[in-house]
C-alpha positions as CSV (number, residue, x, y, z in Angstrom):
1,M,55.6,-24.9,-56.6
2,D,55.5,-21.2,-55.2
3,L,53.2,-20.0,-52.9
4,N,51.4,-17.7,-54.9
5,T,50.3,-20.7,-57.2
6,I,49.8,-23.1,-54.3
7,K,47.4,-20.2,-53.5
8,E,45.5,-20.3,-56.7
9,N,45.0,-23.9,-56.7
10,L,43.0,-23.6,-53.4
11,T,40.8,-21.6,-55.2
12,F,39.4,-24.0,-57.5
13,P,36.5,-26.5,-56.6
14,I,37.9,-29.3,-54.0
15,K,36.9,-32.5,-56.9
16,A,39.2,-30.2,-59.2
17,P,42.6,-32.0,-59.5
18,Q,44.4,-28.4,-59.4
19,Y,42.8,-28.0,-55.8
20,R,44.2,-31.4,-54.7
21,V,47.5,-30.3,-55.8
22,G,47.6,-26.9,-53.6
23,V,46.1,-29.3,-50.6
24,D,49.5,-31.1,-51.3
25,G,51.5,-28.0,-51.6
26,F,49.9,-26.5,-48.5
27,M,50.8,-29.4,-46.3
28,S,54.6,-29.4,-47.7
29,F,54.6,-25.5,-46.3
30,A,53.0,-26.2,-43.3
31,N,55.1,-29.0,-42.3
32,N,57.7,-26.8,-40.5
33,T,54.9,-25.2,-38.1
34,L,54.0,-29.0,-36.4
35,T,54.0,-28.9,-32.7
36,H,55.9,-30.5,-30.2
37,D,53.7,-34.0,-30.0
38,G,52.9,-33.5,-34.2
39,R,50.2,-31.6,-34.8
40,L,48.8,-28.6,-37.0
41,R,46.3,-26.0,-36.7
42,C,43.3,-27.0,-39.3
43,P,42.3,-24.1,-41.7
44,C,39.2,-26.0,-43.0
45,V,35.8,-24.7,-43.1
46,K,35.3,-26.4,-40.1
47,C,37.9,-26.0,-37.7
48,V,38.7,-22.4,-38.9
49,N,42.7,-22.7,-37.2
50,N,40.9,-23.4,-33.9
51,K,41.7,-27.1,-33.6
52,L,45.2,-28.7,-33.5
53,L,45.0,-32.2,-35.7
54,N,47.9,-34.6,-37.1
55,P,48.7,-34.0,-40.9
56,D,46.6,-37.0,-41.8
57,D,43.1,-35.5,-40.4
58,V,44.1,-32.0,-41.7
59,N,45.0,-33.3,-44.9
60,Y,41.2,-35.1,-45.2
61,H,39.6,-32.1,-43.7
62,L,40.9,-30.1,-46.4
63,L,39.9,-32.5,-48.8
64,Q,36.6,-33.2,-47.7
65,Y,35.1,-29.5,-46.6
66,G,37.6,-27.0,-48.4
67,I,40.2,-24.5,-46.8
68,M,39.1,-21.4,-45.5
69,R,38.1,-18.9,-48.5
70,N,39.4,-15.7,-46.0
71,Y,42.7,-17.2,-45.1
72,S,44.8,-15.4,-47.3
73,T,48.0,-14.9,-45.3
74,W,49.2,-18.3,-43.7
75,V,50.1,-16.9,-40.3
76,F,49.3,-19.9,-38.6
77,H,51.6,-22.0,-41.2
78,G,54.8,-20.1,-41.5
79,E,54.3,-17.4,-43.7
80,S,55.8,-13.9,-42.7
81,V,53.4,-11.0,-41.9
82,D,53.5,-7.4,-42.9
83,Q,54.9,-6.1,-39.7
84,S,53.8,-2.4,-41.1
85,R,50.1,-3.5,-41.0
86,F,50.7,-3.6,-37.2
87,L,52.0,-0.2,-36.6
88,Y,50.0,2.2,-34.1
89,P,50.3,5.4,-32.7
90,K,52.0,5.9,-29.5
91,S,49.0,7.3,-27.8
92,L,47.0,4.2,-28.5
93,E,49.2,1.7,-26.5
94,K,47.5,2.4,-23.2
95,W,44.2,1.5,-24.9
96,I,45.5,-1.6,-26.6
97,L,47.3,-2.9,-23.4
98,K,44.2,-2.6,-21.4
99,S,41.9,-4.2,-24.3
100,I,44.3,-7.2,-24.4
101,G,44.2,-7.9,-20.7
102,H,40.4,-7.1,-20.6
103,K,40.2,-10.0,-22.9
104,W,42.6,-12.4,-21.3
105,R,40.6,-12.1,-18.3
106,D,37.5,-12.8,-20.1
107,Y,39.0,-15.8,-21.8
108,K,40.5,-17.2,-18.6
109,C,36.8,-16.9,-17.1
110,L,35.5,-19.1,-20.0
111,L,38.1,-21.5,-19.7
112,K,36.6,-21.8,-15.6
113,G,33.4,-22.1,-16.7
114,K,33.7,-24.9,-19.0
115,G,36.6,-26.9,-17.3
116,Y,36.7,-26.2,-13.7
117,D,34.5,-27.0,-10.4
118,D,35.4,-26.8,-6.7
119,D,34.0,-29.8,-5.7
120,T,36.1,-31.9,-8.4
121,D,39.2,-34.1,-7.5
122,I,42.2,-31.8,-8.9
123,N,43.8,-34.7,-10.3
124,T,40.2,-35.2,-12.7
125,L,40.6,-31.1,-13.1
126,Y,43.9,-31.8,-14.7
127,D,42.7,-34.3,-17.4
128,N,39.8,-32.0,-18.1
129,C,41.5,-29.1,-20.3
130,P,38.3,-27.5,-22.0
131,D,40.1,-26.7,-25.8
132,D,42.7,-27.8,-27.9
133,D,45.0,-25.2,-28.2
134,V,45.1,-24.7,-24.2
135,D,48.9,-25.9,-23.2
136,Y,48.4,-28.4,-20.4
137,D,51.0,-26.9,-18.3
138,Q,49.3,-23.7,-18.4
139,W,45.9,-25.2,-17.8
140,V,47.0,-27.1,-14.5
141,S,49.0,-23.8,-13.3
142,L,45.4,-22.2,-13.8
143,V,43.6,-25.1,-11.8
144,N,46.3,-24.5,-9.2
145,F,45.6,-20.8,-8.7
146,W,42.0,-21.2,-8.7
147,R,42.3,-23.6,-6.0
148,S,44.8,-21.5,-3.9
149,E,43.8,-19.3,-0.9
150,E,45.1,-16.3,-3.3
151,G,43.2,-17.3,-5.8
152,K,40.0,-17.8,-4.3
153,R,40.7,-14.3,-2.3
154,R,41.1,-12.4,-6.0
155,S,38.0,-13.9,-7.2
156,N,36.1,-12.8,-3.8
157,R,34.2,-16.1,-4.3
158,S,35.1,-19.1,-5.9
159,K,31.8,-19.5,-7.8
160,E,31.5,-15.7,-8.5
161,S,33.4,-15.8,-11.6
162,L,31.7,-19.1,-13.1
163,E,28.4,-16.7,-12.9
164,K,30.4,-14.7,-15.4
165,A,31.3,-16.8,-17.5
166,K,27.6,-18.0,-18.0
167,V,26.1,-14.5,-17.9
168,K,27.1,-11.8,-20.2
169,P,25.4,-8.9,-22.1
170,I,25.1,-9.6,-25.6
171,H,25.9,-7.7,-28.2
172,T,24.3,-7.5,-31.2
173,T,26.2,-5.4,-34.0
174,G,28.6,-8.0,-34.7
175,T,32.2,-7.1,-34.7
176,K,31.7,-3.3,-34.6
177,S,32.5,-1.7,-31.2
178,H,30.3,0.6,-29.3
179,A,32.6,3.5,-30.6
180,R,32.1,2.9,-34.5
181,V,28.4,2.0,-33.8
182,R,28.4,5.6,-32.6
183,E,30.4,7.1,-35.0
184,D,28.0,5.3,-37.7
185,M,24.8,7.0,-35.7
186,K,26.4,10.4,-35.7
187,K,27.3,10.3,-39.6
188,S,23.4,9.2,-40.1
189,S,21.7,11.8,-38.3
190,N,24.0,14.7,-38.2
191,K,24.6,15.0,-34.8
192,S,25.7,13.0,-31.8
193,P,23.9,9.9,-30.0
194,T,23.4,9.8,-26.6
195,R,25.0,7.3,-24.4
196,T,21.5,5.7,-24.3
197,Q,21.1,5.4,-27.8
198,V,24.2,3.7,-28.5
199,Y,23.4,0.8,-25.7
200,L,20.4,0.2,-27.2
201,K,21.4,0.0,-30.5
202,C,24.5,-2.4,-29.6
203,H,22.2,-4.4,-27.3
204,Q,19.0,-6.1,-28.9
205,H,18.9,-9.5,-28.2
206,E,16.0,-11.0,-26.8
207,S,17.5,-12.4,-23.6
208,E,18.1,-8.7,-22.5
209,A,14.6,-7.3,-23.5
210,D,13.6,-6.3,-19.7
211,I,16.8,-4.7,-19.5
212,T,16.7,-2.7,-22.5
213,N,12.6,-2.0,-21.8
214,Q,13.8,-0.5,-18.2
215,I,16.3,1.8,-20.0
216,K,13.5,2.8,-22.8
217,N,11.2,3.4,-19.8
218,V,13.3,5.4,-17.5
219,A,14.5,7.6,-20.8
220,T,10.8,8.2,-21.3
221,E,10.2,9.3,-17.9
222,Q,13.1,11.6,-17.3
223,G,14.9,12.2,-20.4
224,D,18.0,11.0,-21.5
225,Q,20.4,12.9,-19.9
226,E,24.0,13.0,-21.8
227,L,26.1,14.8,-19.9
228,D,25.5,13.2,-16.2
229,L,26.5,9.6,-16.4
230,D,25.4,8.3,-13.1
231,D,21.7,9.9,-13.5
232,D,21.6,8.8,-17.2
233,P,18.9,6.2,-18.0
234,V,21.6,3.2,-18.5
235,S,23.4,4.0,-15.2
236,K,19.9,4.2,-13.5
237,V,19.2,0.6,-14.6
238,L,22.7,-1.0,-14.5
239,G,24.3,1.0,-12.2
240,K,27.1,3.6,-12.1
241,D,30.3,3.5,-14.6
242,K,33.1,1.8,-12.9
243,Y,36.5,3.2,-13.1
244,G,38.5,3.0,-16.5
245,R,35.5,2.1,-18.5
246,V,32.3,4.1,-19.5
247,R,29.3,1.9,-21.1
248,G,29.1,3.1,-24.8
249,L,32.6,4.4,-25.3
250,G,35.0,1.4,-24.2
251,L,38.2,0.8,-22.5
252,G,40.2,3.7,-21.0
253,V,37.4,6.2,-21.1
254,K,36.7,6.9,-17.4
255,P,33.4,9.2,-16.2
256,S,35.7,12.1,-15.0
257,D,36.9,12.5,-19.1
258,V,33.2,13.0,-20.4
259,G,32.6,16.3,-19.3
260,D,31.7,18.4,-21.9
261,P,28.9,17.7,-24.9
262,S,31.1,15.7,-27.1
263,Y,33.0,12.8,-26.2
264,P,36.9,12.7,-26.0
265,R,38.4,12.2,-29.3
266,F,40.4,8.8,-28.3
267,A,37.4,7.0,-27.5
268,M,36.3,7.2,-31.2
269,V,39.4,4.5,-31.9
């Protein structure tokens, strides 16, 4: 049975015999992607490829809950990917690397918040690997680093990164970046929104109500000074932007890059 036929069978209802044939086809196709301990990513609607299970459990989940409807290219189960989809201009390389590094640091911070504690015995921490998709050896290396003097020095204080994992501004515009939201606002109003307007648009969660209300109050009192980022309402409340990032513009944009009424072209990516 070819791959297209297998995928077509999986579009039938769970109880349909065609769907069950599709599951058998999927299991046969994905068999070559078993991990060293004989597990497989489960693409059911509950696990969404985030869990590694043994093949029998994956088969059961697919029959019980159904396969993800948006999982059209089985990249986690051996299907090749059209490489042309991942081509990008050379000018974006620096931004992509910064973005990957930023997300990797955030993920390590999240892992530390979930599975690490300074007061816990180190052997217990080794067994406290928080995610099924985290390699055990890599988790042990992370624990050893966090316990080392160098790890404590880099984090300034060992508790500091734990707090970062627990407290974080909540972006309320889904998968849209600040830059995309800004561009949509620009198109709808036929003029460029200020950084403050973009920030307020992207952060409307009730947990941030105190912060956003302070920003609104400052904007009412002094006006929204778009060109002076050190003194605009966002900076007055949240502090000055750090090197390499301007709130509302994304990674790779330094405060010195913003020197005229229009934001730099590469910030729109």
